[in-house]
mmCIF file of the C-alpha atoms, coordinates in Angstrom:
data_MODEL
# 
_entry.id   MODEL 
# 
loop_
_atom_site.group_PDB 
_atom_site.id 
_atom_site.type_symbol 
_atom_site.label_atom_id 
_atom_site.label_alt_id 
_atom_site.label_comp_id 
_atom_site.label_asym_id 
_atom_site.label_entity_id 
_atom_site.label_seq_id 
_atom_site.pdbx_PDB_ins_code 
_atom_site.Cartn_x 
_atom_site.Cartn_y 
_atom_site.Cartn_z 
_atom_site.occupancy 
_atom_site.B_iso_or_equiv 
_atom_site.pdbx_formal_charge 
_atom_site.auth_seq_id 
_atom_site.auth_comp_id 
_atom_site.auth_asym_id 
_atom_site.auth_atom_id 
_atom_site.pdbx_PDB_model_num 
ATOM 1  C CA . UNK A 1 1  ? -14.280 2.334   5.261   1.00 0.00 ? 1  UNK A CA 1 
ATOM 2  C CA . UNK A 1 2  ? -15.954 2.673   9.120   1.00 0.00 ? 2  UNK A CA 1 
ATOM 3  C CA . UNK A 1 3  ? -14.916 2.304   12.386  1.00 0.00 ? 3  UNK A CA 1 
ATOM 4  C CA . UNK A 1 4  ? -15.878 -1.799  12.854  1.00 0.00 ? 4  UNK A CA 1 
ATOM 5  C CA . UNK A 1 5  ? -15.007 -2.128  9.187   1.00 0.00 ? 5  UNK A CA 1 
ATOM 6  C CA . UNK A 1 6  ? -12.086 -1.177  9.373   1.00 0.00 ? 6  UNK A CA 1 
ATOM 7  C CA . UNK A 1 7  ? -9.982  -3.419  12.429  1.00 0.00 ? 7  UNK A CA 1 
ATOM 8  C CA . UNK A 1 8  ? -11.402 -6.609  11.070  1.00 0.00 ? 8  UNK A CA 1 
ATOM 9  C CA . UNK A 1 9  ? -9.954  -5.060  7.875   1.00 0.00 ? 9  UNK A CA 1 
ATOM 10 C CA . UNK A 1 10 ? -5.827  -4.565  9.714   1.00 0.00 ? 10 UNK A CA 1 
ATOM 11 C CA . UNK A 1 11 ? -6.037  -7.606  11.314  1.00 0.00 ? 11 UNK A CA 1 
ATOM 12 C CA . UNK A 1 12 ? -7.640  -9.934  8.496   1.00 0.00 ? 12 UNK A CA 1 
ATOM 13 C CA . UNK A 1 13 ? -4.556  -8.522  6.571   1.00 0.00 ? 13 UNK A CA 1 
ATOM 14 C CA . UNK A 1 14 ? -1.873  -8.957  9.828   1.00 0.00 ? 14 UNK A CA 1 
ATOM 15 C CA . UNK A 1 15 ? -3.166  -12.649 9.174   1.00 0.00 ? 15 UNK A CA 1 
ATOM 16 C CA . UNK A 1 16 ? -2.619  -12.718 5.391   1.00 0.00 ? 16 UNK A CA 1 
ATOM 17 C CA . UNK A 1 17 ? -0.491  -9.846  3.160   1.00 0.00 ? 17 UNK A CA 1 
ATOM 18 C CA . UNK A 1 18 ? 1.491   -7.082  4.103   1.00 0.00 ? 18 UNK A CA 1 
ATOM 19 C CA . UNK A 1 19 ? 2.162   -4.352  2.336   1.00 0.00 ? 19 UNK A CA 1 
ATOM 20 C CA . UNK A 1 20 ? 3.977   -0.987  2.689   1.00 0.00 ? 20 UNK A CA 1 
ATOM 21 C CA . UNK A 1 21 ? 4.111   2.893   0.010   1.00 0.00 ? 21 UNK A CA 1 
ATOM 22 C CA . UNK A 1 22 ? 3.231   5.587   0.985   1.00 0.00 ? 22 UNK A CA 1 
ATOM 23 C CA . UNK A 1 23 ? 0.996   8.137   -1.497  1.00 0.00 ? 23 UNK A CA 1 
ATOM 24 C CA . UNK A 1 24 ? 3.514   9.954   -3.507  1.00 0.00 ? 24 UNK A CA 1 
ATOM 25 C CA . UNK A 1 25 ? 7.081   8.006   -3.899  1.00 0.00 ? 25 UNK A CA 1 
ATOM 26 C CA . UNK A 1 26 ? 8.016   5.552   -2.268  1.00 0.00 ? 26 UNK A CA 1 
ATOM 27 C CA . UNK A 1 27 ? 9.474   2.769   -4.968  1.00 0.00 ? 27 UNK A CA 1 
ATOM 28 C CA . UNK A 1 28 ? 8.927   -1.316  -3.727  1.00 0.00 ? 28 UNK A CA 1 
ATOM 29 C CA . UNK A 1 29 ? 11.874  -2.871  -4.639  1.00 0.00 ? 29 UNK A CA 1 
ATOM 30 C CA . UNK A 1 30 ? 11.628  -6.136  -8.323  1.00 0.00 ? 30 UNK A CA 1 
ATOM 31 C CA . UNK A 1 31 ? 14.986  -5.442  -9.155  1.00 0.00 ? 31 UNK A CA 1 
ATOM 32 C CA . UNK A 1 32 ? 15.566  -2.375  -8.712  1.00 0.00 ? 32 UNK A CA 1 
ATOM 33 C CA . UNK A 1 33 ? 17.555  0.473   -7.134  1.00 0.00 ? 33 UNK A CA 1 
ATOM 34 C CA . UNK A 1 34 ? 16.658  0.566   -3.849  1.00 0.00 ? 34 UNK A CA 1 
ATOM 35 C CA . UNK A 1 35 ? 18.456  3.414   -2.562  1.00 0.00 ? 35 UNK A CA 1 
ATOM 36 C CA . UNK A 1 36 ? 16.329  5.242   -4.898  1.00 0.00 ? 36 UNK A CA 1 
ATOM 37 C CA . UNK A 1 37 ? 13.057  6.245   -2.711  1.00 0.00 ? 37 UNK A CA 1 
ATOM 38 C CA . UNK A 1 38 ? 13.732  8.330   -0.589  1.00 0.00 ? 38 UNK A CA 1 
ATOM 39 C CA . UNK A 1 39 ? 11.508  10.049  2.205   1.00 0.00 ? 39 UNK A CA 1 
ATOM 40 C CA . UNK A 1 40 ? 10.344  13.634  1.806   1.00 0.00 ? 40 UNK A CA 1 
ATOM 41 C CA . UNK A 1 41 ? 9.422   15.671  4.603   1.00 0.00 ? 41 UNK A CA 1 
ATOM 42 C CA . UNK A 1 42 ? 5.902   15.008  5.872   1.00 0.00 ? 42 UNK A CA 1 
ATOM 43 C CA . UNK A 1 43 ? 6.224   10.914  5.119   1.00 0.00 ? 43 UNK A CA 1 
ATOM 44 C CA . UNK A 1 44 ? 3.580   8.599   7.442   1.00 0.00 ? 44 UNK A CA 1 
ATOM 45 C CA . UNK A 1 45 ? 5.052   7.621   10.688  1.00 0.00 ? 45 UNK A CA 1 
ATOM 46 C CA . UNK A 1 46 ? 2.106   6.089   11.374  1.00 0.00 ? 46 UNK A CA 1 
ATOM 47 C CA . UNK A 1 47 ? 1.761   2.189   10.099  1.00 0.00 ? 47 UNK A CA 1 
ATOM 48 C CA . UNK A 1 48 ? 0.508   1.915   5.700   1.00 0.00 ? 48 UNK A CA 1 
ATOM 49 C CA . UNK A 1 49 ? -1.884  -0.428  5.459   1.00 0.00 ? 49 UNK A CA 1 
ATOM 50 C CA . UNK A 1 50 ? -1.752  -0.872  0.941   1.00 0.00 ? 50 UNK A CA 1 
ATOM 51 C CA . UNK A 1 51 ? -4.816  -2.856  0.177   1.00 0.00 ? 51 UNK A CA 1 
ATOM 52 C CA . UNK A 1 52 ? -5.928  -3.598  -3.737  1.00 0.00 ? 52 UNK A CA 1 
ATOM 53 C CA . UNK A 1 53 ? -9.346  -4.228  -4.414  1.00 0.00 ? 53 UNK A CA 1 
ATOM 54 C CA . UNK A 1 54 ? -8.978  -5.314  -7.922  1.00 0.00 ? 54 UNK A CA 1 
ATOM 55 C CA . UNK A 1 55 ? -6.053  -6.499  -9.974  1.00 0.00 ? 55 UNK A CA 1 
ATOM 56 C CA . UNK A 1 56 ? -7.385  -5.151  -12.796 1.00 0.00 ? 56 UNK A CA 1 
ATOM 57 C CA . UNK A 1 57 ? -7.292  -1.945  -11.614 1.00 0.00 ? 57 UNK A CA 1 
ATOM 58 C CA . UNK A 1 58 ? -4.978  0.923   -11.135 1.00 0.00 ? 58 UNK A CA 1 
ATOM 59 C CA . UNK A 1 59 ? -7.087  2.222   -7.502  1.00 0.00 ? 59 UNK A CA 1 
ATOM 60 C CA . UNK A 1 60 ? -4.935  1.379   -4.291  1.00 0.00 ? 60 UNK A CA 1 
ATOM 61 C CA . UNK A 1 61 ? -6.386  2.500   -0.934  1.00 0.00 ? 61 UNK A CA 1 
ATOM 62 C CA . UNK A 1 62 ? -4.083  3.205   1.379   1.00 0.00 ? 62 UNK A CA 1 
ATOM 63 C CA . UNK A 1 63 ? -4.958  3.188   5.308   1.00 0.00 ? 63 UNK A CA 1 
ATOM 64 C CA . UNK A 1 64 ? -2.177  4.862   7.687   1.00 0.00 ? 64 UNK A CA 1 
ATOM 65 C CA . UNK A 1 65 ? -2.983  5.355   10.872  1.00 0.00 ? 65 UNK A CA 1 
ATOM 66 C CA . UNK A 1 66 ? -7.373  7.215   11.082  1.00 0.00 ? 66 UNK A CA 1 
ATOM 67 C CA . UNK A 1 67 ? -6.764  7.910   7.522   1.00 0.00 ? 67 UNK A CA 1 
ATOM 68 C CA . UNK A 1 68 ? -7.271  6.146   3.907   1.00 0.00 ? 68 UNK A CA 1 
ATOM 69 C CA . UNK A 1 69 ? -6.548  7.947   1.143   1.00 0.00 ? 69 UNK A CA 1 
ATOM 70 C CA . UNK A 1 70 ? -7.079  7.082   -2.533  1.00 0.00 ? 70 UNK A CA 1 
ATOM 71 C CA . UNK A 1 71 ? -4.255  6.745   -5.444  1.00 0.00 ? 71 UNK A CA 1 
ATOM 72 C CA . UNK A 1 72 ? -5.262  6.435   -8.802  1.00 0.00 ? 72 UNK A CA 1 
ATOM 73 C CA . UNK A 1 73 ? -1.659  4.688   -9.845  1.00 0.00 ? 73 UNK A CA 1 
ATOM 74 C CA . UNK A 1 74 ? -1.699  1.164   -13.258 1.00 0.00 ? 74 UNK A CA 1 
ATOM 75 C CA . UNK A 1 75 ? 1.990   1.026   -12.000 1.00 0.00 ? 75 UNK A CA 1 
ATOM 76 C CA . UNK A 1 76 ? 2.114   0.879   -8.335  1.00 0.00 ? 76 UNK A CA 1 
ATOM 77 C CA . UNK A 1 77 ? -0.489  -1.364  -7.790  1.00 0.00 ? 77 UNK A CA 1 
ATOM 78 C CA . UNK A 1 78 ? 1.335   -3.422  -10.620 1.00 0.00 ? 78 UNK A CA 1 
ATOM 79 C CA . UNK A 1 79 ? 4.531   -3.842  -8.719  1.00 0.00 ? 79 UNK A CA 1 
ATOM 80 C CA . UNK A 1 80 ? 2.566   -4.302  -5.186  1.00 0.00 ? 80 UNK A CA 1 
ATOM 81 C CA . UNK A 1 81 ? 0.932   -6.867  -6.401  1.00 0.00 ? 81 UNK A CA 1 
ATOM 82 C CA . UNK A 1 82 ? 4.489   -8.313  -8.771  1.00 0.00 ? 82 UNK A CA 1 
ATOM 83 C CA . UNK A 1 83 ? 5.885   -7.962  -4.712  1.00 0.00 ? 83 UNK A CA 1 
ATOM 84 C CA . UNK A 1 84 ? 2.875   -9.814  -3.128  1.00 0.00 ? 84 UNK A CA 1 
ATOM 85 C CA . UNK A 1 85 ? 4.022   -12.909 -5.510  1.00 0.00 ? 85 UNK A CA 1 
ATOM 86 C CA . UNK A 1 86 ? 1.484   -15.575 -5.995  1.00 0.00 ? 86 UNK A CA 1 
ATOM 87 C CA . UNK A 1 87 ? -0.362  -16.226 -9.909  1.00 0.00 ? 87 UNK A CA 1 
# 
């Protein structure tokens, strides 16, 4: 993503839906125990945005500060979509 499109994306995300995830271990609360997720050393200390472009894919783009991380995790995508609600 270019800086210009990233700024536009973050502005649009702020006006709509926000989802937070950290690559490698945060469990979204969907009826499970919130105590199960524990931050590890090196956990992000900046704003984190999770972007699911296609709800049918297993691909999740995580924006952390100036970094962009692509994660392939169908279960995490499903949990984010469930937490976001909708039909």
